[in-house]
C-alpha positions in Angstrom: -30.9 -10.2 -13.6 -27.7 -12.1 -12.7 -26.5 -13.3 -9.6 -23.4 -14.8 -8.3 -23.6 -17.3 -5.2 -21.7 -19.3 -3.0 -23.1 -21.9 -0.6 -22.1 -24.4 2.1 -23.3 -28.0 1.0 -24.1 -30.8 3.5 -24.7 -34.1 1.8 -26.1 -37.5 3.3 -27.1 -40.3 1.8 -30.5 -41.8 3.1 -30.1 -39.6 6.5 -26.9 -41.2 7.5 -24.0 -38.9 9.1 -22.7 -35.9 7.3 -19.1 -36.5 6.8 -18.0 -32.8 6.1 -19.2 -29.6 4.3 -18.8 -29.4 0.5 -19.7 -26.2 -1.4 -21.4 -24.9 -4.4 -20.4 -21.5 -6.3 -21.6 -20.2 -9.5 -23.9 -17.9 -11.5 -27.9 -17.7 -11.9 -29.9 -16.0 -14.3 -33.2 -14.5 -13.3 -36.5 -13.0 -14.4 -38.9 -11.4 -12.3 -42.6 -11.9 -14.1 -44.0 -9.7 -11.8 -43.7 -8.6 -7.7 -44.7 -12.3 -6.7 -43.0 -14.5 -9.4 -39.8 -15.1 -10.4 -37.6 -18.0 -12.5 -34.2 -18.8 -12.2 -31.6 -21.0 -14.0 -28.1 -21.3 -13.9 -24.8 -23.6 -13.5 -23.1 -24.1 -10.2 -19.8 -26.1 -9.8 -20.2 -28.1 -6.9 -18.1 -30.5 -4.5 -20.2 -32.9 -2.6 -19.1 -34.9 0.3 -21.2 -38.0 1.5 -21.1 -41.4 3.5 -23.1 -44.6 3.4 -23.3 -48.0 4.9 -22.6 -50.7 1.9 -26.1 -51.8 1.8 -26.9 -48.4 0.0 -24.0 -48.5 -2.7 -24.8 -50.3 -5.7 -21.8 -52.3 -6.9 -23.2 -53.3 -10.4 -21.2 -50.4 -12.0 -18.1 -51.4 -10.2 -17.1 -54.5 -12.3 -16.8 -58.4 -11.7 -14.1 -58.1 -8.9 -16.7 -56.4 -6.5 -19.1 -59.3 -7.1 -18.1 -61.4 -4.0 -17.0 -58.7 -1.8 -19.2 -57.2 0.8 -18.5 -53.5 1.1 -19.3 -52.4 4.8 -19.1 -48.6 4.1 -18.0 -45.9 1.6 -16.8 -42.3 2.2 -17.1 -40.4 -1.1 -16.8 -37.2 -2.5 -17.6 -35.7 -6.4 -17.1 -32.8 -8.4 -19.7 -31.8 -10.6 -21.5 -29.4 -12.4 -25.2 -28.5 -11.4 -27.9 -27.2 -13.4 -30.6 -25.8 -11.0 -34.2 -24.5 -12.6 -36.2 -22.9 -9.9 -39.5 -21.0 -9.2 -39.8 -18.3 -6.4 -43.0 -16.9 -5.1 -42.5 -13.9 -2.9 -44.8 -13.7 -0.3 -43.8 -10.7 1.6 -42.4 -7.6 -0.1 -41.2 -4.1 1.7 -39.4 -1.4 -0.1 -36.0 -2.8 0.2 -36.5 -6.7 1.0 -38.5 -9.6 0.4 -39.4 -13.0 1.7 -39.7 -15.9 -0.7 -40.6 -19.7 -1.2 -38.5 -21.6 -3.9 -38.8 -24.8 -5.5 -37.0 -26.5 -8.2 -35.2 -29.4 -9.8 -31.6 -29.8 -10.7 -29.4 -32.0 -13.2 -26.0 -33.1 -12.6 -23.1 -33.3 -14.7 -20.5 -35.3 -12.7 -17.0 -35.3 -13.7 -15.0 -36.8 -11.0 -15.9 -39.3 -8.3 -13.6 -40.7 -5.4 -14.6 -43.4 -3.0 -12.6 -44.8 0.1 -14.3 -48.7 0.4 -14.1 -50.4 3.5 -14.8 -53.9 2.5 -14.1 -57.5 3.4 -12.7 -60.1 0.9 -11.8 -63.7 2.1 -11.9 -62.8 5.6 -10.1 -59.7 6.0 -10.9 -56.0 6.0 -9.5 -53.6 3.6 -9.9 -50.2 2.9 -8.8 -48.9 -0.7 -9.5 -45.7 -2.5 -10.7 -45.4 -6.1 -11.2 -42.2 -8.5 -13.5 -42.5 -11.2 -13.3 -39.8 -14.1 -16.0 -41.0 -16.4 -18.6 -37.9 -16.9 -21.9 -39.2 -16.2 -25.3 -37.1 -16.3 -28.2 -37.6 -14.5 -31.1 -35.1 -15.6 -33.8 -33.9 -13.1 -32.3 -36.0 -10.4 -33.3 -33.7 -7.2 -36.3 -31.5 -6.3 -35.2 -28.4 -4.4 -37.3 -26.8 -1.7 -36.4 -23.8 0.0 -37.3 -20.2 1.7 -35.2 -17.1 2.0 -34.7 -13.5 2.5 -33.7 -10.7 0.0 -32.6 -7.5 0.8 -31.5 -4.4 -1.7 -28.0 -3.0 -1.0 -27.3 0.2 -2.9 -29.2 0.5 -6.6 -28.2 -2.6 -8.1 -27.0 -5.1 -5.5 -28.8 -7.4 -3.5 -27.9 -9.8 -0.5 -29.8 -13.3 -0.4 -29.9 -16.1 2.4 -32.0 -18.7 1.4 -31.7 -22.0 3.0 -32.6 -25.1 0.8 -33.1 -29.0 1.0 -32.7 -31.3 -2.0 -34.9 -34.3 -2.0 -33.5 -37.1 -4.5 -35.4 -38.6 -7.3 -32.9 -40.7 -8.6 -29.4 -41.9 -7.7 -26.2 -40.0 -8.8 -22.6 -41.6 -9.6 -21.1 -45.0 -9.5 -22.9 -46.2 -6.5 -26.3 -44.8 -7.7 -26.6 -42.9 -4.4 -29.6 -40.8 -2.9 -27.8 -37.8 -1.9 -29.9 -35.1 0.0 
């Protein structure tokens, strides 16, 4: 089967504040092995918004200018393609609906990052924004866990509501951030 999806994305670095709502949109391909198990993979276009205190932002990829500068906070966002691979277990099925648990892994293909840095340089506080357009890839970056409800609408359509939580396995982007 093929499904299209749209989802709100609330990103946080180490459970700090959530600065706003990003989004995910894309297509998934799925295969139902039987009434209990199904596998899905796809591609999503995502915009993530996040905030972090400077202590969690890794400066090593920024260049020598930042070596002697103290970053106090960073507000950022990025655009990326996310490649999810998930397995669902249907624990309750009716004639036209089902409840399921899901687990999977996601890889990120990042193509643009923007950061507003608040930092101290020579005793003065500054705020400056930077855009980075280097493509970076982070394979198997997060583990996704969730549950959901699916209901048939007509003969060939279904509606699905499936909240999920993504646990970072590795950092992403310029600051090597652990975004949940």
